[in-house]
N, C-alpha and C positions, 0 to 999 in steps of 0.2 A: 495321292497313287491313284490315277487313271484308268491303269490297266493293273490289279492288285494279284500277277502271279506270279510272279518271281522276282529274281533281284539280278539288278545289273547294275553295271559299273560304267563310270563317266571313262571315255577313252584319254582324255588330256587331264593330267590332276589326278591326286589320290581320295577324290570323294568316291563313295559308294550310297548306296541310297536305293531305299527296299522299295521296288515296282515301279521302276522308271517307265517314261510313257516309250513305251518300245515294243519289239518284235512279239505283237502277238494279231493273227487277223481272226483266228481260231481260238475260243474259249474251249476248255473241256467238257465246262457244264455248262447248262443255260440258265437264262433268268427267271424259269418258268415257276419257281418255287417261291419266289418275291410276286406278289399282289401287287404289289405299287407300280410296277410296269406291264403297262398294254402290251407292247412290246418286245421283242430278244435282241431286238439289234437298237442300235446307233450311226446317225450318216458321221464319215470323219475326214477329214484330209487330211491323207497317208502320202506319206514317200517311203520309196525303196530302195533308192538312191541319191545320191548329192550330186546337187547338179544345179542350171537355171530351176529356180521356183514354177515358173511358169510354165517348164516343160516337165518337171517331175513329182508334183502336187497332184493327186487323184482324188476326185468325189469317190467312197467307198463306204460299203456295208460293212459293220464288222458288231460280231457280237457280245455283248456286254457278261462278264462274270455275275455271279450269284453275291447278293448284298450280305455280305458279314455283319457279325456283331457288332465292331465297332468302325460300321463302313457308311457314308451316305449316298444315295442317289442323289445325282443334282441335273438339272435341267441349262444347260449353256445357255446363259441370255446374250452375253458379247462379248467379242475377244477383237484383239486391236493386233496388227500387223505392225511386230517392233524391228529396227532393223538386226535386232540380235535372231531374231526368227528367222528374218532373210540370212544371213549369214550361217543360223548352224543350221539348215536345210541346204546350203550351197557347202558347206563343210569346212569353214574356215573359222568357225568361233571355238572358243576357248572349251566350251564341253559339247559333245555331240553323243546322241543317243546312240544305242544299236537300231539297227533296221530289218525291216521296215520302222516308222516310227509317226506318230503324230503331231503336227505341227503344231507353233502357238507355244509360248510361256504363259500371258499372261490375261486375265477375261473375269469375267461375274460371273456366276452361277449361283441358283436359286434350291434350296433341299426340296427335293419331292418326297424322299422317304428317310428315315433311317431308322440302323438299327438298332438292338435289342440293349446293348449296353454304351451307345453316346449318351452323352452326358451333357455337352457343350452346346449341341446345336439341336434345332427343330425346325420340324415343314415349316416353311416359305420364308428362310432363314436364307439373309444374301450371305457368298463367300466369296473371296478370291484366295488363289494358290500360296502357300507359306515360301515357295521354290519355283525357281525356274526346271524348266523340261515337263512340267505334266501335262503337253498335248494339249491343248483349250480349244481348237480350231475343231469341236466336233458338239454334236447334237446334245448328246447325253453322257453321263459316265460314273463311274462308282470310284469313290474315295476312301480313303481313310481318312479321319475324323482329326487326327493329328497334322496331314499335311492342306488344312484348309484353314482359314481363319474369317470369323465372321464378321459384315460392313452393317450399319444402320441400314435400313432398304428402302429410306425417305429422301435419299441424294439421289442427283442423276444419272442415269443409265452408264453414261459415256464419263462419270465422273468415277465411278465406280469401277467400269471394265479399266480405265485407264489409271487408277492409283499406285497397282502394285509397283512399277518402277520409277517412271521417273518423277513423281512427286514424291516419292521416298529416298531416289539418290538425291533431290535437289535439297531436301531436309536433313537428309545427313552430312550432305557437304557443307550446310550451313550451319549445324550444328558440332561437328565433330572435327574441324582442324584448325579454328581460330574461336577466339572468345570477341564475340561481335558483340555490340552494345547499340542503343540505338543511336543516328547519328555517323556510324560504322560505313566503311564502304566497300562493295564487291564489285571487282570486274569479271566481264564473262565474255566467250565466245560462243557462235550458234546459239545466241538470244534468244531465235525464235523457234527455236527444236523445243521439244516437249520438256526437256529438262531445264530450258534455259525460260520456258513461259511459268513453270512451278518455281524457281529460283526469284524469279522478278515479282511475284506474289507473294510465298513467302515470306521472302525479304521485306517486301513494303510491312506486312502484317507487322513486322518484328520492327520499324522504323528504321531499315536497313536500306542507305542509296545503292541502287544497281547502276553500272554503265556497262549498256549494251551494247554487243559488238555484231554486227551482222555486214554480208556481203553487199555491196553495192548491186543495184536491180532499179529497174524501171518505177517502178513500184514502192520505192524507198518511203516517201511521205506516206504513203497508206499502213505501211507497216511498222513505221515509227509510231505515227498514231495510236496505231492497234496496242503497240505493248506499251505505252504511255498510259493508254487508256485501264491497263491491267497493272499499273503501278511502277514503271519504268521509270525511274529520275532521267538518265542522260540513254540518248540513242544515237550511236555516233558509227560511221562506215570504216570498215576497215584501214582505210587509208588514211583517214584522221590521228589514226595511233601512230603513224610516224612523220607527223608534221606537228611545227612548234604552237600550233593553237589549242594541241592539247593541253597545253597548261594552265589556257584558259578556265576550261572545263574546272581544275581542279582549286581554283579560286572559291567556288561553290559550292565543292564537296572535297572532306580529305582523302587524299592518297589512298588506293585500296589497301586493306588487309589482306585479301581474300581474292584470288584469281582463278577462276573456274576455266577449263579448258577440254573441251569435244570438238574439235577441229585437229591440231597440232602443227605441223609445218613452222611458217614466218608467226601464223596469227598467235601461235602459243609463246612463242619471242617476244612479240611487242606486248602481250598480256603482264609477262616476265618484269619487262622497262617498268612498268607502270606501278609494279607494287612498293609499297613502305617499307623503312628496313627491318628487315626481319619477318616480314609476308610469307604466306605459302601462296602456291600455286597447285592445283590438285586435277589433274586429267583422269577423267572419266569417259571419253570418247577419245575416235581419231578420223574425223570423215575427210580429211585431205588426205590420208595416208600416207603421211610424210612423219619422218621422226619427231621429236619435240628437244632443240639446241638451246643449251640455256650457257648465255653468255659467261664466260670467267670473273667480271667484273661485278654480275649479280650476287655469283655466289661470295665472293670475297667482300666485297663493300657495303653489300647490302644483307647478305645472310640470310638469302631468300631460302625458303625450303621445298619442295620438288617432291611431291607425292601423286600418289595414282589412287582409287576410287571405283569399286566394282560393287553394286547393291547386292548381288548374288551372292559373295565371300562375306558381306558383313551380318547377311541373314543366314547361312553357315555357320559364324563364329556366332551368333546368338538364339541358336536353336536351341537351344535348351533353356535360354532364357527368357520363355515366352513375353515377359511384362515387358521388355525393352520394344519389342514390334507393334504390340496390343498398343502402348503408348503413344507411339509414334502415330499409329492409324488413326490414334483416339482424337487426336491432335491435328491431323490431316483432315479426317471428316471435319470436327467441328469448324476449322477453316470455312469446308466447302458450306456448311448449314449457315455459317455466317453471310455465303457470297460473297468471300475472300480469295477462295483458290476456285476455281474453273476450269473444266478440262480443256488442252489445247483446240487448236481446230481439228475437226473431224470431221472423213467423209464415210456416212453409212453406208455400208452395202451387203446388201441381202447374202446370207450364206451361198445361195446358188450361183449367185456372182461373182465367186471368189477370184479367176480369172483376171475379172477386170481389177479387183481391189491389190491383187497381188503384182500385176504390169504396172499399177501408178505407186505403190509402195516401194517400186525397184528403181523408180526414175530418181537421180542426184536431188538433192538441197529439196526434197518436199515440202511444202510448205501444210499440207493438212494429212493428220494420222487417218489410212485407213483401217475401220472399225466394220468388221464382220459382226450384223444382228441377225443372231439367231434364233 
């Protein structure tokens, strides 16, 4: 709850959430009644209409509301720019806030002050949002205790800032669709994406082979070496999926039980063809902006399952069961502390240079995630 004054409904779908990050430029009361904050305002990246993020996002001062008894005042430390953030600003995402709105759905913040009835958090704690749409591209915020969840503050800042979306997506897809055992295989496209890198590392920690498909590029060898360094079993070009040599690969590891599709189009169809009997393909993204085509033979003769996954929906489905989210974060943080899960390649950008970060984030197939350091 970044601007906790009103109730707003998401335009797409039936979800309603109290105090979605929305149409609030001036609050009805000032922060002066709380001694923990020297200023009454914060800086935020705000948009009043949908469109090209580099054109519609503006850095503005907005007033902070008073700290409620069950609220926390936080300082935002770092916030990434994800494709879903860009799509939300463009007006093409599945959920859209009322306008004007503060950009950003992910990030890590430090608790500066707590309300008198806050039980689970204390000053100095690191927290991340429990749900999307909280408007993280700002310097400070007043949030409801129930809208955030704590992280250990001894993990790297970039790992904390990028933990809530991609690693959680990877974790759930590896856990919820097939009963994967050590020695089993998973195949994925977009292997160098944030989700793809998390899949590689979590799978490696579980003893699961990964077959990682990437587009051909001049620096393919360097990319392959980098993915193998974080645990990838095989790294291949998309073209290799269509060649007979792919059969040689399966002499060293079993055909995959699970395929993870973040691209769509022909790439997704080729992943499906590699699945073993009864395997599952889970689609979580569509970077190619092309539909997924399922061969009839794969359905009839291989009985493959075609599923979808959206981590925002998972979080909402489990919002009344905080234990599931807590257990997942604890396991992911443990992997981070053991050095088995690192943040994706990131470019750190100062908050004032947000235009540079927006322009870089909008380039197709970017290799580094832009992270605002606030």
